[in-house]
Structure formats: structure tokens, C-alpha cells
N, C-alpha and C positions, 0 to 999 in steps of 0.2 A: 433471694431467700427471705428478704424483709416482708414481702407480700404474703408468703406462706406463713410466717410467724404471726402476722396480723390476723390471718384467717384462722389460725389455731386459737388465738386469744378470743376472737369473737364467734367461735364455733361454726365457722362456715368452710372449714377445710375439708377437702375430698380425701378419699382413701389413698389415692395415688400420691397426693401432696403430703399426706401424713407419713407415708413410707419414705418420701424424699427427705422430710424433716428429720426422721429418726436416723436415716443413713448419714445425713449431714452431721448430726450430733454425735456420731461415733468418734469424730476427731476432737481431741481435747481443745485445740485452738478454736474450734467452732463453738464449743461449750462456753468458752470465754466470751466470744462475740454474742452468744445468746444471752448470757448474763448482762452484758453491757447494754444490749438492746432493751431488755426489760427494765433495767435500772434507769435508762435515759428516756424511756418512752414518755412523751410530753404530757400525756393525760393521766399517768399513773398516780402521781401525788394528789391530784385534785379529785380523782374519781374512785380511788380505792377505799372500800369500807368493808364491814363484816359481811354484807350481802353479796358483794362481788366476790369475796373470798370463798363464801359457801358455794356460789355458783361454779367458780373455777374448780373447787374441790370435787363437786359432783361430776363435772365434766371429765376430770382426770379419772375418777373412779369408773365411770361408764366406759371410757376408753380402755382402761385396764381389763374390765369385765369382758369386753368384746374380744380382746386379745387372749384372755384366759380360756375362752371357749374354744379357741383354735389350738390351745396347748402350745403356744409359741412362747417359750420361756425367755428366749433372747429378746423378743419384742417387749415382753412384760418388763424386763429390767430397763429397757431403753425408755419405755413410757414412764417408768418410775423415776428415771433420771430427770426427765422433763419436770415431773412433779417436784422433785427435790430442788432442782434449780430454781423453778418459778417461786415456790413457796418459801425457800430459803431467802430469796431476794425480797419477795413481797412481805414476808414476816418482819424482816429488818426494817423495810420501809414503813410498814404499819406501826411498828414499835416507835420509830422515830416520829412519825406523824402524831401518834397518840400522845406522846410525851411533850411534843412541841406544838400541839394543835392550837392552843389558845394564843400563844405568842405569834405563830405564823398567821393565824386568822386575823388578828388585830392589825398586823402590818398591811393586810390587804383589804381592810374595811375602809369605806369612805368615812371621813371624819367631819362632823358638823359641830362647830363651836357656836354656842348660843350666846345671847346677850349678857348672861350672868357669868360667862366664862366656863360653864359646864360643857362637857363633850358628849354628844350623842353619836354613837357609832351606827352607821347604816350597813347592815350585814347582808350577805347573800340570803335570798329567800325571806327578806325582811317583810313582815306584814305592815300595812299602812299604819302610821301613827300620826296623831295631830297634836300640835303645840299651839294653843290659841294665843298665848302671850307673844309668840314670835310669828303668828299669822301663817303657819306653815303646815303642810301635810307631806309625808315622805314615804316612799317605798324603796325597794332595793335598787331601782334604776333612775329615780328622779325625785327631786324636791320641788314642791310647788308652793309659792307664796300667793296668798289671796287676801285682798283687802276686806272681803266680807267676813273672814275669820277674826279680824281685828275688832269688829263691832264698833264701839265708840272710842276705842283706844286712839290717842293722838300722839303718844310718845314714839319717837323713831329709835328702833334698836338696830344694831349691826350684828350680822352673823358672818361666819367664815366657813366656807366649804373647801375641804382638802381632799384631793383625789390621789390615791396611791399609784405607784408604778403598776403597770399591767392592766389598768382599767381606764375606761372613759365613763363620764357621768353627765346627766342632763339636769338642768335647773330652769324653772320658770319663775321670773321675778314678779313682783306684785303688779307691775304695769303690763304684764303679759309678754314681756321680752323673753325669748328663749335663748338659753346659753348651753352650749355643749363644751364641756371641759375635758381636755386631753390628760393623759397620764402624767402624774407628777405636778399637777397644777393646783393653785389655790385662788379663790375669789372671795373678797370681802365686799359686802353690800348691805344696804339698809333693808330691813324687813318690809318697810313701807317707804315710798318716795314722798318727800315733803312737797305739798302743794304750793308752799311759799318760795321754794327755790326755783331758780331759772334753769337748773339742770339736774339730771339724774346721774349720780356718779357711783362707779364701782371701781375696785382696785384689784388688779390682776398680777399674779406671778405665775408664769407658765404659758399655756396656749389655750385659746378659747375661740369658738365660733359664735358670733352674735347675730340673732335675727331680731332686730330692735322694733318694738311697737312705736309707731309714729305719734309724736305729740309736739305740735308746732310750738307750743309755749314752753316746753321743757326739753331741751336738748339732752342727749345721752352721751356721757363721758366715760371712757375707759382709760384709767390712769395706771401706768406701769412705772417702774423706776426710771426708765429712759425714754418713754414715749407716751404721749396722750393722744387719744383719738376721739373726736367729737362728731356726732351725727344727730339727725332728727329722727330718721327711721330708715333702716337699710340692713343689708347683710354683708358681714365682713369677718375676717379672721385676724386675730392678733397673736403674735408669738413673742414672748418676752420672758424666757427662762433666765433667771439670774445667773445660773451656772454656765449658760452659753455665752454670756456677756455680749449679747446682741438682741435687738428688738426690731420687729417690722410688722407691717399690717398689709393685708391683701383685700381689695374691695371686690365683692361679687356683684353687687348691684347698688344703685343709688349714688351717694356722694358722701365722702368723709373729709374732715380736716384733721391733719396730723400736726402735732406740735411738740417741740422739745420742752419738757417741763422746766428746764433750767434757763430757758431764754424765750424770746418773743418769736423765734423762727416758726413759721407755719407754712404748710403746703396743702393744696387741695388735691385729692386723689380721685381718679375716675375709675369706672368699672374695668376690670382686667389689669389694673396697675398694682404694683407693690411699692410701698414707701419704706425707706430704710435709711440708715446713716452711711454716708460715704465720707470718711474722715469725721469731721464734726458737723457736716451739713446734711439736712434731710433732702433726699432726692427720690424721684419716682421713675419707674421703668415698667414696660409691659412684661407680663409674666403669664405662665400657664396656670390658671386658677386651680384646676383639679390636682395639680401637684401639691398644692398647699392645704387643700381641704379633704383629701382622700382619707385622712385619718378618721374622719367622722364615720365612715363606712367600715372602719377597721382595717384600712389598707395603709401600707407604708410605701411611698413613692420617692425614689431618688433619681435625679437626672444630672449626670455629670457632677456628682458630689464626691468629695474626698472621704476616705474612711474616717479620718479624724473628725469631720463634720457630722457624719451620720452615727458615730458611736453612741452619743448621748441619746439619740432617738431610739436606737435599738435597745439600750438599757431601759429606757422608760416604757417602751411598748411591751417588752418581754419580762420586765421585772428582774433584771440580772445586772451584775457588775462585770464589766469587761476590763481586764488588765492586759494591756497590749505591750508585750516585751519585744515585739518585732516592729520597730519604728518605720521600716520600709513601707508598711501598709498606710501610714499616715498620709502620704501623698498619692495614694492610689485613687484614681477617678472611677467611680462606679455609677452605673445606671441600672436600676432594678425596681421591680414592683413585688411586694409581698402582701399576702392576705391571710391565708390559713396555714402557712408554712410553720414548721417547728423552728426553734432556734438553731437546731442542728442543720436543717435544710438551708436556713439563711447563711450560716457559716460556710456550708458547702458551696453555695453560690459565690461567695466572696473568694473561695479557693480557686474558682475558675479564672479569676483575674490575676491572682498571685498565690503561689504555693506557700502554705504555712501549716503548722500543727497547732492544735489546741486541746486543752483539757477542761472538763466541767466538774466542779466540786460544789455541790449544792447550787447556789445561785451565782457562783463566781466562775467566769470563763477566763482562762489565761491563754493568751495567744503567744506562740513561740515561733522562732525561725524554723524553717523546714529542716528535718533531720536532726533536730535538737532534742 
């Protein structure tokens, strides 16, 4: 029935499917399911506006008119029931979105902190803007730093880019290095790299993929709280979310040197290797690269990961908060790949490993024991 409801919403439903939907809605419990489906439909909150409301209204009116011509009063009231259910729910949703729109939007805007401490929000459908003092241009998907914009400016400023949950964002540094930032990440970096320094240093909290422009005389240094990675020019991924309390790097091509910022311990990493801490020591091991960089293409890949480990990744990718009251799941080992799935479909996949119940209220998902 889910497919038929989707067809009804996008106006591709056939007459026979429409009759099935109306018959199905005769049962009160199905009306409850219908309400739940509309309320939880993952695109509703982000795509609903007055235009879509008007189109939906016109669609229901036309449906009613077709049925009126047949003088089928029973069907008329059944169609009217769909109208009441949909627009009762949509009206509530629209009211909530309209009253909370500014707060919700800001939570989902990319945040750029400039050299003077001011905040520039990069919004959806952002038109390109230029800030010459900080040598940057920005659009809704990318910030680009360019030495040419700086003119004769010699002073080095620092900016900080913060990416909210549920989004990825791209950055081009002044040396041409390309950076992809994952959800919930922040990067602090100079607007121009000093020609007098022996290295180009940036500071990461979160996860980022770097495609570093090669400069033999200036190494590139990524510093996190627990791990530093130094390169001349190569492609690699660094994961260092402070809330995860672990840091590691994966090398795609070239060569990197990883170091513990608190000691002199250093290791060289080869392509296809992952460097991480085992106890207090930095070690390397072979790894499946795509598992670690699939997020750049909007995918989540888990290979024999526990639910406790992947919970934070799910929260960041879907911009939700998961409260797990069923601790049995923490030790559950899961292998899965997600790309376009809704959060409900992700949870249903997990339910194939271990039965549990869950509720969704706003952005909070509460997981409970089965039959609770």
C-alpha cells in the first residue's frame, strides 16, 4: 500500500489503485497508518510549501469532481476523508514549519566564521558572494579561496568552516587543495598560506577528505586533537570526531606521515592502509578504502560494525538524535550500505538483525525493547 500512497501523492495513481486506496481507508486502523505515513514521509518537512499545498488541493478537488459526475456519494465522502486526513496533517506540519522556520533553517546552514569573529551563514540556494578581505567566494555548495582576490594583502587571517548534521560541504583552499567536509565537522585554516612557513597547517574536528596540491617546499599538515598527518601532495581521509574519542587516517594514494601530537611517535602510511591508535601506539593495517570514503558520494557503508559504533554516524548523516534504551543492540554486528534510504528504512534494516521497537518524535528516535 505504501507504493499506492506515493502514487496518489505524486499524481500517478491509476483508477484501480485509487479504488484500492479508498477501500483500504474504510478501516479506522488504516486511517491511522495513513496519517503516520504522511507525517513521517521523509521529504515532507523540507519540500512542503504553499505551492505544493495548492497543487494537492487542486488534485483532490479534481478527484472529487470526477466522482461527483458519477453521483457516487459514498466515494465522495471517502475522497473527502483523504482530503481531511492529508490537509489536517499537512496544515499542522506547515504551521510548525512556518513558526519554527528560521530556527530550523539556521541549524542546517553551513557556518563560516570570518577573521573578525563575525558569522556568515551559507544558506540553501545561496547566491555567490565575495569577501575580498578574506580572499574568498562562496556559494551554497562550496567556499573557494583565491590568492588573486587578496591583491597586495600580506596579512594572514584564519577562518573556520562548520558543517551541520545532515550535510556535506566542499572547500578549496588558497593553494588549490580540495577538501570535502563530512556532516558535523569543522575546519580552521588560513585564508592564505604563508610563503615563509615550511608547512601549510589546518585544524580539523570531524571528518574530511583531502586532495592536496603538491608543493615540495611546503608540506601540508592536518592537525586534530589526537593525530597529526603530514603530506606533500596526495589524497587521504582523516576521521577525528571528538565525541567518538578516536582518530584515524586512510591513505588513498601517495604517502603520508602520521604523528601523535603529544609525542615523537611517527609512522609512514602507504596507499590502502589505515593508521590508528592501538592502546597508546600508532599502528597501520590494510583496509578497504571505499568503506571509509563512500560518504563523499552520499553513502554510508558499515562492515561488521557494532550498532554502538555506527550510531553516531547515523545521527550525523540524518541529523537525528538516537536514544537507545535497548542495550542489547550495542553489541549487534552489522554490515550494510545505505545511500537514498530514509531513516525509517535504515531502522527497518537494523530490525532484520535484532527485533526492536522505535518511536520518532521530531528529530529524536527512541529505540525500545520489542513488545515494550
